[in-house]
Each structure stands twice: as C-alpha cells, then as structure tokens.
N, C-alpha and C positions, 0 to 999 in steps of 0.2 A: 735311692737312699733317703730315708726319712730321719728327721731329728726329733728326739723326744722333747715335747714341749716343756716339761718340768725341768729338764736339764738346761734347755735354752734360757728359761727364766732364771735358773740358778746362776748361770754365767752372767746374765744381765745384772742381777742383784750384786754379785761379787764385784763386777766392774764398777757399779754405781757406788758401793760402799768404799771400794779402794780409792776411787778418784775423790770422793768426799773427804776421806782421811788424808789424802795427799795435799789437799788444799788447806789444811789446818796449820796452825803456827807451831805446834809442839812437834819436836823431832821424833818422839816416840810414836805419835799418831802417824807421822809420815812413814816411819818404819813399818808399822802395822799395815798401813795402806799399801806399801810395796809388797808385803807378804801376801795380802789378800788379792792384789792384782796378779801376782805370780800364780796363785792357786786358780784364779779365774782363767788365766792364759793356758795353764796345763789342762784344765777341764775343756776349754774350747778346742784345743788341739786334739784331744782324744775324741771329742764329738765330731770334729772334721774328718777324722780317720775312718769313721764309719763303724759298723759292728765288728766285733772280734772275728778273726778268721784263723785259718791254719797257719802254722809257721812257714815262712817262705823258704823252705828247703826243697830243692828240686828232687823229684822222684818220690816224695812221700804223699803228695796230693795233687790234684789237677791245678793248673795255674790260675783258674778262675776263683778258687777258694783261698788263695793266699792272702795274708794280711799285708796291708801297706806299711812298710817300715818307716816311711818318711815322717808321719805324724809322731811316731814314737821317738824318733831321733830329735825332732823339733821340741818335743816335750822334755826330753832329757837336757837339751841345750837351755831351755827356759828354766829348768830347775837349777842348773849351774849358775846362770846369770842372776837369778833371784837370790841364791845363796851368797854370791859375791857382793851383790848390792846390799843385802841384809847385814853382812859383816862390816861393810864400809859405813853404813848408817849407824850401826851400833857403836863403832869407834868414834864417829862424829858426835853422836849424842853423849857418849861418856866424856869426851874431851870438852864439849860445851858445858856439861854439868860440873866438871872439875874447875873450869876457868870462871864460869859465870855464876854457878849455883843453881841454875835451872836450865831447862832445855827448850825454852820458848824463844822463837826467833823474833827479834825486835824490828820495828820499822827503821828504815834508813832515812836520814834527813833529806836526802835527795828525792827519795820516793814521796815523802810528805810534800815537798815543794812541787813536784810534778802533779800530784793528785789535787793540790789546791789551785794549780794554775788554771786560769780561765782560758777557754778556747777563744782565739781572736775572731772578732766578727768581721774584721776587714781582711782584704787579701794579704798574702804573705809578704808582698813587697811593701816596705814601710818607708816613710820619709824620715828625715833626721829627727824631727820632733817626736815622731811615734816611737823611735828607739829609746829616747829618754824616758818616755812613759812606761815602756816595757821594763827598762832597768829599774825604775822606781817600784814597779809592781813586784819584780823579782826580789828586790831588797826588802819589801814589806813582807813577802811570804817567808823569806829566810828569818826575819825578825820574829814573826809569829811562831815559826818552828823552834827557834831558840827559846822563846818564852815558854813554849809547851814543854821543852826538855827541862827547863829550870823548875817547873812545877812538879815534874815527875820524880 
C-alpha cells in the first residue's frame, strides 16, 4: 500500500492549522480548530483504509478485492464526535458572548501567579526561614497581579 504524498501533506497541514487554532484565546478560533482537526482526522482515516475496493458483500467479488469497512466506520464515528463537539463549543461561545460581550478567554489570577513564580534554586525541603521568604514572594506576586487587574 502506498500513500499519496500530497494527501499526507494535506493531513499534516490540517493538523498543524487545527492545533494552532486550538491554542488561541478566542472560542470561535477554537471551534474552527476543532472542525479543521475533524476534517484532518477523517482524511487520515480514509488514507489509512487504502484504495477503494469492491463492496464487502460475499459472493459478488473475490475476498481479496473487498474494501475494509473499519476505516469507514471510524470516519463515521469521527464525524459524529466532531459534530457533537462543534455544537457544544457553539453553545459555549454563544453563552460567553451573551454573558461577557466577547468570546476571548481571560487569564486566571492563579495562572498569572504560577507563571511569574520563580523556580527555586534550592532543594524542595526548606527550613522555617525559607518558608517565610516563599510566603512573602507569593504575597508579592498576588499584589502585582491585583495591580495588573486594577489597570485593566
């Protein structure tokens, strides 16, 4: 079995575009990313099934020329899953737009604190004095995050 190079590159491009869109902050881009990934998966499953063959009906053709029904069944399942996820994300995006006025996902205060937290240069076991320093650093990060939200 040989795979068409153009189709393999198309699957790669669809997956790359889909994952790039999934990593964005807009819910509509995430929705489009899920749809593009669904199309890429369907194409990949059809490529994995090989070239088209005869219908798998006993008595009409030799068994060597039958088409494999498994990739077709998996593609149908992928279509149903993509449709369900698309409707869920549409409802989520609509709800976010109604409540907030836009569909962009905002940073969480805890995420900001974790991203600004410095990695400790010492071992994880800390003395009592080191715990106080870590608490002061956490309080400072939370204060900076609060000041950042006040400015926004």
